[in-house]
C-alpha positions as CSV (number, residue, x, y, z in Angstrom):
1,X,-18.4,-17.3,-1.2
2,X,-14.7,-17.5,0.4
3,X,-14.6,-14.2,3.6
4,X,-11.3,-13.3,2.1
5,X,-9.9,-13.2,-1.0
6,X,-5.9,-13.1,-0.3
7,X,-3.6,-11.3,-3.3
8,X,-0.4,-11.7,-4.5
9,X,1.1,-10.3,-6.6
10,X,4.8,-12.0,-7.4
11,X,7.3,-11.4,-10.5
12,X,10.4,-13.5,-9.8
13,X,9.4,-14.7,-6.3
14,X,10.4,-18.0,-5.9
15,X,12.6,-17.5,-2.6
16,X,9.7,-16.7,-0.8
17,X,6.4,-17.3,-3.2
18,X,6.8,-21.0,-0.9
19,X,5.9,-19.4,2.6
20,X,3.8,-17.0,1.4
21,X,1.5,-19.2,0.0
22,X,1.7,-21.7,2.9
23,X,0.6,-18.5,5.8
24,X,-2.7,-18.3,3.8
25,X,-3.4,-22.3,4.4
26,X,-4.6,-21.9,8.0
27,X,-7.5,-24.3,9.2
28,X,-9.9,-21.8,7.9
29,X,-8.7,-22.4,4.7
30,X,-11.7,-23.2,2.6
31,X,-13.3,-20.3,3.6
32,X,-9.9,-18.9,2.2
33,X,-8.9,-17.8,-2.0
34,X,-5.8,-17.1,-3.1
35,X,-5.1,-16.1,-6.6
36,X,-1.1,-16.0,-6.9
37,X,-1.3,-12.7,-10.0
38,X,2.5,-14.6,-11.1
39,X,3.8,-11.2,-13.6
40,X,5.1,-13.2,-16.6
41,X,7.8,-14.4,-13.9
42,X,11.1,-15.4,-15.1
43,X,12.1,-18.0,-12.6
44,X,9.7,-20.5,-11.1
45,X,7.3,-18.5,-9.6
46,X,4.6,-19.9,-11.8
47,X,5.7,-23.5,-11.1
48,X,5.2,-23.3,-7.3
49,X,2.4,-20.7,-7.9
50,X,0.4,-23.9,-9.6
51,X,2.1,-26.9,-7.7
52,X,-0.7,-25.4,-4.7
53,X,-2.9,-25.0,-7.0
54,X,-3.1,-28.7,-8.5
55,X,-2.8,-29.7,-4.0
56,X,-5.2,-27.2,-3.2
57,X,-7.7,-26.3,-5.6
58,X,-10.5,-23.9,-5.0
59,X,-8.2,-22.6,-2.4
60,X,-5.0,-21.4,-4.5
61,X,-5.6,-19.9,-8.1
62,X,-2.4,-19.4,-10.7
63,X,-2.4,-16.7,-12.5
64,X,-0.3,-16.6,-15.3
65,X,0.4,-13.4,-17.2
66,X,1.9,-10.7,-19.1
67,X,5.0,-8.1,-17.4
68,X,3.1,-5.4,-16.1
69,X,3.5,-4.1,-13.3
70,X,2.3,-4.8,-9.4
71,X,-1.2,-2.6,-10.7
72,X,-2.1,-4.4,-13.2
73,X,-2.0,-7.5,-11.4
74,X,-4.5,-5.4,-8.9
75,X,-6.5,-4.6,-11.1
76,X,-6.9,-8.3,-12.8
77,X,-7.3,-9.1,-9.6
78,X,-10.1,-7.3,-8.3
79,X,-11.9,-8.1,-11.1
80,X,-12.2,-11.8,-10.5
81,X,-12.2,-12.1,-7.0
82,X,-14.6,-14.6,-4.8
83,X,-14.4,-13.4,-1.3
84,X,-16.6,-11.2,0.8
85,X,-13.0,-8.9,2.1
86,X,-9.5,-8.7,-1.0
87,X,-6.4,-8.0,1.3
88,X,-2.7,-8.0,-0.4
89,X,-0.3,-9.9,0.5
90,X,3.0,-9.1,-0.8
91,X,5.1,-12.7,-2.6
92,X,7.8,-11.8,-0.3
93,X,5.7,-11.2,3.0
94,X,3.5,-13.9,5.1
95,X,0.6,-14.0,7.4
96,X,1.0,-15.3,11.3
97,X,-1.1,-17.9,10.7
98,X,-3.2,-17.9,13.4
99,X,-3.8,-14.2,13.5
100,X,-4.8,-14.8,9.7
101,X,-7.3,-17.6,11.6
102,X,-8.0,-14.8,13.5
103,X,-8.8,-12.2,10.3
104,X,-10.6,-14.5,8.6
105,X,-12.7,-16.2,10.9
106,X,-14.1,-12.7,12.1
107,X,-15.0,-11.7,8.9
108,X,-17.9,-14.1,8.9
109,X,-20.2,-12.0,11.5
110,X,-18.3,-8.2,10.1
111,X,-20.5,-6.1,8.0
112,X,-18.3,-3.4,7.7
113,X,-16.8,-1.7,4.9
114,X,-13.0,-2.3,5.4
115,X,-11.3,-4.1,8.5
116,X,-8.1,-2.8,9.8
117,X,-5.0,-4.7,11.2
118,X,-1.9,-3.5,12.8
119,X,1.1,-5.3,10.9
120,X,4.6,-6.8,12.1
121,X,7.8,-5.2,10.6
122,X,10.4,-7.6,10.3
123,X,14.2,-7.1,9.7
124,X,16.0,-10.2,10.0
125,X,15.1,-11.7,13.4
126,X,13.9,-8.3,14.4
127,X,9.3,-8.4,15.0
128,X,8.2,-5.1,15.1
129,X,4.8,-4.6,16.2
130,X,3.3,-1.4,15.0
131,X,1.9,1.3,16.2
132,X,-1.0,3.4,14.3
133,X,-2.8,6.4,15.3
134,X,-5.9,4.8,15.5
135,X,-4.7,1.5,17.8
136,X,-6.4,1.8,21.1
137,X,-9.7,1.5,19.3
138,X,-8.6,-1.9,18.3
139,X,-12.0,-4.5,18.9
140,X,-14.1,-1.4,17.7
141,X,-16.4,-1.4,14.1
142,X,-16.9,3.0,14.2
143,X,-17.7,4.9,11.2
144,X,-14.6,6.1,9.4
145,X,-16.2,10.2,9.1
146,X,-16.5,10.0,12.6
147,X,-13.9,10.1,13.8
148,X,-11.8,13.4,13.1
149,X,-8.5,12.7,13.5
150,X,-6.7,11.9,10.3
151,X,-5.9,7.9,11.0
152,X,-3.1,6.3,7.6
153,X,-4.1,2.7,6.8
154,X,-0.5,1.8,4.3
155,X,-1.9,-1.5,2.3
156,X,-0.6,-4.3,4.8
157,X,-2.8,-2.9,7.9
158,X,-6.2,-3.0,5.4
159,X,-9.0,-5.5,4.0
160,X,-11.6,-4.1,1.4
161,X,-14.7,-5.3,1.0
162,X,-14.8,-6.7,-1.6
163,X,-17.8,-5.3,-3.0
164,X,-16.6,-1.7,-2.5
165,X,-13.1,-2.3,-4.3
166,X,-15.6,-3.7,-7.6
167,X,-17.4,-1.3,-7.7
168,X,-14.8,1.7,-7.5
169,X,-11.6,0.8,-8.1
170,X,-9.7,2.7,-10.5
171,X,-7.7,1.0,-13.0
172,X,-4.0,1.9,-11.3
173,X,-1.3,2.2,-13.7
174,X,0.5,-0.3,-15.6
175,X,4.7,-1.0,-15.4
176,X,4.8,2.0,-12.5
177,X,6.2,1.6,-8.3
178,X,4.2,2.9,-5.6
179,X,0.8,2.6,-7.1
180,X,-0.2,1.1,-4.1
181,X,-1.4,4.8,-2.8
182,X,-3.8,5.1,-5.6
183,X,-5.8,1.9,-4.9
184,X,-6.4,3.2,-1.3
185,X,-6.8,6.7,-2.3
186,X,-9.8,5.1,-4.3
187,X,-11.1,3.2,-2.5
188,X,-11.2,5.0,1.1
189,X,-13.8,7.6,0.3
190,X,-16.6,5.0,0.3
191,X,-15.3,3.7,3.2
192,X,-18.5,3.5,5.6
193,X,-18.4,1.6,8.4
194,X,-14.5,0.2,9.3
195,X,-13.5,-2.8,11.9
196,X,-10.7,-2.5,13.2
197,X,-9.6,-5.8,13.9
198,X,-8.8,-7.5,17.2
199,X,-6.3,-9.9,15.4
200,X,-2.6,-7.8,13.6
201,X,-2.0,-11.2,10.4
202,X,0.9,-9.6,8.0
203,X,4.4,-9.7,8.6
204,X,6.3,-6.7,6.5
205,X,10.0,-8.2,5.0
206,X,12.3,-5.0,5.1
207,X,16.2,-5.7,3.8
208,X,15.1,-7.5,1.4
209,X,17.9,-6.6,-1.4
210,X,16.1,-5.1,-4.7
211,X,13.6,-4.2,-2.2
212,X,11.1,-0.5,-3.9
213,X,11.3,0.5,-0.7
214,X,15.5,0.7,-0.7
215,X,16.7,4.4,-1.7
216,X,18.3,3.2,-4.5
217,X,15.2,1.6,-5.9
218,X,14.0,5.1,-5.2
219,X,15.4,7.0,-7.0
220,X,16.2,4.9,-9.7
221,X,11.9,5.0,-10.0
222,X,12.0,8.3,-9.1
223,X,9.7,9.2,-12.5
224,X,7.0,6.4,-11.4
225,X,6.1,8.0,-7.7
226,X,6.1,11.7,-10.4
227,X,3.3,9.5,-12.0
228,X,1.6,8.7,-8.5
229,X,2.2,11.6,-6.6
230,X,0.8,13.8,-10.0
231,X,-2.9,11.0,-11.4
232,X,-3.4,11.6,-7.0
233,X,-3.4,15.2,-8.1
234,X,-5.7,14.8,-10.7
235,X,-7.8,13.1,-9.1
236,X,-8.1,14.7,-6.0
237,X,-10.9,16.9,-6.9
238,X,-13.2,14.1,-6.9
239,X,-13.0,13.0,-3.5
240,X,-12.3,16.2,-1.9
241,X,-16.2,17.2,-1.2
242,X,-16.5,13.0,-0.2
243,X,-17.2,11.6,3.2
244,X,-13.4,10.2,5.1
245,X,-11.5,13.6,3.7
246,X,-8.8,13.9,7.1
247,X,-7.9,10.3,5.6
248,X,-7.8,11.1,2.6
249,X,-5.3,13.6,3.5
250,X,-3.8,11.8,5.5
251,X,-2.8,8.9,2.3
252,X,-2.3,12.0,0.0
253,X,0.5,13.6,2.7
254,X,2.3,9.6,3.5
255,X,2.5,9.8,-0.7
256,X,3.8,13.1,-0.9
257,X,6.3,13.0,1.8
258,X,7.8,9.6,0.2
259,X,7.7,12.0,-3.3
260,X,8.8,14.9,-2.0
261,X,11.7,13.2,0.4
262,X,12.9,11.1,-3.2
263,X,13.3,13.8,-5.2
264,X,15.5,15.8,-2.5
265,X,17.8,12.4,-2.8
266,X,17.6,12.1,-5.8
267,X,19.2,16.0,-7.2
268,X,21.8,15.3,-8.8
269,X,21.8,11.8,-9.3
270,X,19.6,11.6,-12.2
271,X,18.6,13.4,-15.7
272,X,16.5,15.5,-14.0
273,X,17.0,18.4,-12.3
274,X,14.5,17.3,-9.7
275,X,14.1,20.3,-7.4
276,X,12.5,22.1,-10.7
277,X,9.6,18.9,-10.3
278,X,9.3,19.3,-6.7
279,X,8.5,22.8,-7.3
280,X,6.5,22.5,-10.1
281,X,4.0,19.7,-7.5
282,X,3.9,22.3,-4.8
283,X,2.9,24.9,-7.6
284,X,-0.1,23.5,-9.1
285,X,-1.3,22.4,-5.0
286,X,-1.2,25.7,-4.2
287,X,-3.2,27.0,-7.2
288,X,-5.5,24.2,-7.4
289,X,-5.9,22.6,-4.4
290,X,-4.6,25.3,-1.4
291,X,-5.5,21.5,1.2
292,X,-3.4,19.4,-0.2
293,X,-0.4,22.3,-0.3
294,X,-1.4,23.5,3.2
295,X,-1.6,19.4,5.2
296,X,2.4,18.7,3.1
297,X,3.7,21.3,5.0
298,X,3.4,20.2,7.9
299,X,6.5,17.9,7.6
300,X,8.7,20.7,8.6
301,X,11.7,19.8,6.8
302,X,9.9,20.6,3.5
303,X,8.5,23.7,4.7
304,X,11.9,24.8,5.7
305,X,12.7,23.8,1.7
306,X,10.4,25.4,0.2
307,X,10.8,28.9,2.6
308,X,14.3,29.0,1.2
309,X,12.6,28.9,-3.0
310,X,14.1,24.5,-3.0
311,X,17.7,26.7,-2.5
312,X,18.8,24.5,0.8
313,X,18.5,20.9,-1.4
314,X,21.8,20.3,-0.3
315,X,21.4,20.5,3.8
316,X,18.0,18.4,3.2
317,X,19.8,15.9,0.8
318,X,21.8,15.7,4.1
319,X,20.2,15.4,7.0
320,X,17.8,12.5,5.0
321,X,20.8,10.6,4.4
322,X,21.7,11.0,8.4
323,X,18.4,10.8,10.2
324,X,16.8,7.7,6.9
325,X,13.8,8.6,5.0
326,X,10.6,8.9,7.0
327,X,9.4,5.6,6.5
328,X,5.2,5.1,6.9
329,X,5.8,1.2,8.6
330,X,6.9,3.8,11.8
């Protein structure tokens, strides 16, 4: 069995895919499965993926599929994965090979349900190692439910046991951005033991033109945010009485902050009255799941916006434009 299946979701990524795949080809590459999910690309993404499949048979697997978005790639790849663990690597990002080698070899004896690892944020010539709330736990394996402090695990920082992912993955919506939050949200309640890796393999690229985390892209795709967060609310009743609730709430809160900030910035720039949308989300949470409402109220800006009955959107927009979006990479 492979120790890890790396899932690379790629749409028109010819400029980055070589670097991405090569970063997976560590000395212990025979322990690695690289699933390159070509999501109906119109450039040379497929050609590049097949080049590596031919050069590294049994390691790199090129999958050509119709365009369906990130979620459709994950749905297919989780079912295909043959590794002991699964980890997502965006096609414009890469692994530091030395750290990835350490990370992979440690999986040989690890039986935890999930493995967390820190990441580097890359912006131009600047590289910054993340400082998550769990950084002091590096090198340990613990029962996640025993940790009362809410911990956040972005997609770059977590690998799940493949058996757990296959058993509890819920199909993600197609043609919808920002569904990585849903992927983690579905699996986190079922994690028993978690290892906090000493390696920091993931390098997350910021600043690429057209990147989905750009403010302009978020505003353009605000309806994707709405679909994602609505589904998280819909499904919360399934998870609210399962283990790891503080961390599930933390995952939701993080996603909701991105949603409300995007809706604030989109007000007046899109057809919908986005404050009406935000008010609807808040009203539903307050009625059906008060703990979700209370958790998200920890944002002082959102709390003020709610107290103003959403009339303070102009000031909130100026504040966000000046300070920048609250980001999960910090």
